[in-house]
N, C-alpha and C positions, 0 to 999 in steps of 0.2 A: 518607444514611440514611433520610430521609423518603421519597424516591422508592422505595427498596428495600422499606420497610415497606408502602407503599401498593400496590406491585405484588404483594406476597405476600398482602395482605388482599383484594385485588380492586379494580381501578381501571381508568382509561381513558387512560393515557399513550400516546404514540406509540411503536410498536415496529417493528422490522424483522423480517420473516419470510422465511425461506429454505426453499424446497422443492427437493429434488433427487431425481431419479428415474433409474433405469438403463434406458436405451433397449433394447428387445428382450429384456427379462428374462423375460417370460411365455413366449415361444417357446423361450427357452433352457432354462427350467425343465422344459418339456414333454419334452425329449429327453435330459436328464441324469439321472444317478442322484441321488435325494434327498439322499444324504449329501454328494455333491459340491456340490449347490446350497446346502446348509446351511453347508458349510465356506466357500464363496465369500461367502455373505451375512455370516458372522461376520467374515471378513477385511475385506470392504468396509465394514461398519458401524464396525469399529474404526478404519479410516482416516478415514472421514467424521467420526466423533465427535472424533478427534484434531484435525482441521482446524478444526472448530467451536470446540472448547475452547481452541485456540491463541489465538483472538481473543475469549475470554471470552463465548462464546455459550452458550446453553442448549439442549440436545437435548430437545425435547418428546416425540418419539416416533419409532419406526421402524415402518413398515408395509410388509411385503413387501420390495420393493427400494427403497423411498423413505424419506427422512428429512425431518423437519420440525424446524427450529431457530428460536430466537428470539434477537434481539439487542436489549437494552434492558430485559429482565426475565428473572429477578427482580432483576438488578443492571443499572443504567443507566450509560452513558458518553456523553459529549458527541459522540463520534465513532462511534456505533453504526452509522450507514450505511456508513462506511468499513470497519468491522470485518466487517460482513455480506458486503460485496463481496470483501474480501480472503479471507474464508473460502471463498467460492464459487470463487475462482481457485485456492486451495490444494486444494480438493476435486478440481478438474479435474486438477491436477498429480499428486495422489496416485492418481487413477484411472488415469492413464497408467502410473504405477509398478506398479499391480496388473495391468494388462494384460500387462506383461512377465513376470509370474509365472504368470498364469492363461490366457493366450491359447492355449497349446498344448492345455491340458485342455478349454477351453471351445469351441475350434474357430474362434473369431473374436475380434477386438478389440471391447470394449464402450465405451460412452460415456455420460456423464451429461448430462442437460439440467436446467437450474437456473432457478428463478424467484425474484426478490427484490422484495418490496413493503414500503412504509412507510405507517403510518397508525394510527389509534386502535383499540384492542381492549379487551375486558374480560379482565383477567388475574387469576388467583387459583386457589385449590384447589377442585376439584370434589368435592362431597359434604359431608356434615355433619361427618364425622370430621376430626380434626386431621391425620391421616395421608393425607388425600385427595390425589389426583394434582394437580400444578400444571399448569395448561393455560390457553390463551388462545383466545378466540372472537371472531368478528366478520367483517365484510365484508372487512377487510384480509387476513385469513387466506385467505379464499376466492379473492381476486384473486391472491395469491401462488401458489396452487395452479394457477390458470388460466394464469398466465404460464409456470409450469414446463411445463405440458402443451403450450403453444404453442412453446416453445423447441426448435429443432432439436437433434439429438444433438451433444454437445460444445460447446453454446452456453449462454450465460447471458443471460436477459432480465430487465431491471429496469423498474419502473414509473416514471412521470414524477416522482412524489414522491421516489423514491430517487435518480433522476438529478439533480434540483435540489439535493439535499443533498450529492451526492458528485462533481459534475462538476469541482470544483476539484482532485481527486486522481486521477480516472480518465478514460480515453478511452472515449467512447460513440459508437455509430452509430445513427441513428434506425431503428427497425424498423416504423414506421407505426402506425396505429390498428388494433387487433386486435378482431375480433368473436369473443367467447368465450362459452362456454356459461354461462347463468344471468345474463348482464349485459345490461341494456336499452340501454346506451350502449357505444360502442367504448372499448377500453382502450389508451391510448398506451403504447408500449413502446420500450425502447432496448436494443440489444445492447452488452454489456460487452466492449470491445476490449482492456482491460488498464490497467495503471497509467500515469499520465502521467510522462514523463521529467523534467519540472520541475513538480511540484505547486504550485498556488497556495494562498494563505491562504484559509481558510474564514471568517475573521472580517473585521470592518470593514464600513463603509458601502458600499465598492466592490462587495462581493459582492451587494448589493441594488440596484446601479445608482445609488447616491447619493454625494454628495460634501459635504464640510464643511471649513472651515479648521481647522488644528491650533491649539489654544488651550492656553496654560499650560505649554508645553514648551520655551520659548525657551532656558533654561539648559542643558537636556540636549542640545538641538540644537546649541547653540554649542560644547559640549564635543566632539561628534562632528565638527563642522566643523574645530575646532582640531586634533583628532587626524589628520584628513585632511591638513591643512597640514603637520604634522610628518612624516607619512609621505612626502609629496612631497619633503621636505627630506632624505630618506634614512634615517629612523629608523622601523622597523616599529612599529606600534601595535596593541594589543589592547583592545577596548572590550566590556564585558559589560553588557547591559541585563537587569536582574533585577526581577521584579515579578509580582504575581498575574495569573492569566488574566483578560484583558479590560481591563487597565489601559492598554494602548496601546503595547506594545513594537513590534509589527509596524508599526503606523501611524507610529511615530517613525522606524523604519528607512526606510520608504517616503518619508517627508518629507525625510529626510537625502539620499537619492539623487535625489529630484526637485529639491531645492534646488541640488545640485551640477550637475545636468543643465541647469536653467534658467539658471545662471550660466556655462554653457559650460565647466565645469571637468572634465567626464568625458572630454574629448577626449584620447586617448592613454592612458586608464586602462581596465583590464579589470575588469569586475565579475563575480565568481563567486558563485552562490547555491546553497545546499543547505538541506534541511529534515531535522531529526532526528525521525523518527516516534515517537509515543508507543507504537506497537505493536512496537517493537524493530526492529533492523536488524543487518547484519553488522558485525563489528569494523572500525573505521576506515572506516565507511560514508560519513561526511562527506568524509574525505580522498579516498575513491574517487570521490565525486561531483565534487569539484573537478578531479581529474585526468581524469575522463571528459570534462568540458567542455574542458579544456586540449588534449586530443588528439583531440577531436571523435569520441569513441567513443559511438555510439548504443546504447541497450538492445537494439534489434532486430538489431544487427550480428552476423553469423555469427562464430564463434570465430576463424576464420582472418583475417577482415577486421579484427577488433579487434586481433589480434596484429600485423598489418601496420601499422596506424595507430600503435600504441604503439612498435613497433620503428623505424618511420620517424621518429617524433618525438624519440626519445631522442638520437640522434647530433646533431641540430640544437640541442638545448636543454641537453644535459649534456656536460661535458668528457669526452673519450675515456677518460681515466684513471678518472673517476668511474663511467662505465658498466662498465668492467672490474671495478672494486672492488665494485660493487653487484650483479653477476650479470646474467643475461640479462633481456631484456624480458619473456619469457614468465614467468619466476619473479616478477618485479616485478608483472606484471599479475595473476597468480594470488593473490599475497599480499594485494592490495587489492581483489580481486574484479572487476577490469576484464576479464580474459581467462578465460573458462571458469568453472568452479564455484569457489567459495571453498573453502579447505581443509576436509576432511571433519570434522575435530574440532579442538579447541583445542590438543592436543598437536602436531598438524601445524603449526598457526599459530605456536606457540612455537618450533618448530625453525626456521621462516623468520626469526623475530626473532633467534634465536641466531646464525644464519648471516649476520646483518647485512643482510638484505634491506631492513629499514626504513631503514637508513642511506642506501641508494640512493634511496629515496623522498624523504628529506630533501634530498638533493642535487638531486633533480628539482625540488622546490619552490624551493630556493635559486636554481637556475638560472632558473626561470620568473620569480621576483621581480626578478632582475637585468636581465631583458630589457625590462620595462615595469612601471609601478605597477599593483598589483592590490588591489581591495577584495574580500575573501572574507567573505561573510555566511552564517552558519549559524543557522537558526531551530529552536528546540526546541519541538515540539508537546506539549501536555499531555493526559493521559488524562482 
């Protein structure tokens, strides 16, 4: 609440700024009827605003074919860098959808180029009246605009500050040092390639290249090691680590696995890891992550490759009668988001459950657990 009030009154916290601009819009507007241009702008801005608001960003303004958004003001989150980049990816996806609707009328496909920067700004209402427009100003805003201008069509460029705060969750490619207008020094930039298949924790000393011994968690660590012994004896165990953000849950899990590894006890044991994003995810997203790992289905795999991997793995791991009872590999894959798109709405997903698709997934897991010991770790991120 203090951060929110400070941002509204005018302050200098760190914010993430996103600039997105439509490549080639000026030339397009020159040859189209003004009403068509206006209709396209309205449609585009609606899609862009929806992508920004999906991740709790604030649309500061629309100018021509460009949008400026803020993450971290007037409401701040600890994962605002991730939210800004996810919004940028969502905007690109929505732009692709708009192309399908407008390409014939516009005469060509259009693309967004996006810039994202992180840094201190002055945030607050402009003008003496209470109803003054909320806005941010500062060098951070200017740099975000320059990154957007330097980004090729269909690409997203992030600053070094944004890259440092988000490299645990996203894949980046160095774009070099850019000479941009109005800057005396080059600006380091990184191309956003997408989400990491296995995001790392953003917390802990390791994120800063530091290490320290675990202190005061001997009892909790002993319980986890005891549960591991019981699991090896043939009884499945469920352990829940519950505590406030920053208390050391992720560190305890890492210490648990490192202790087992140091003692040579992970030989013959499969470790599966997944993270529950605070930004939301598909139903049974953690289950899908575990099965993606089990069948080696990569996020970038084409649909047919994913289906082939899932179909090839099922006969080896699940009894023939279970496969028949559970339905096809394609249906199973669709239900958990492994193959193709997730069901279009929850009524579709409910029908999958009614048709006992989830039973086949349970048989899948049961068969996997019978082949070798498995540690399945799911971490819940906080907003």
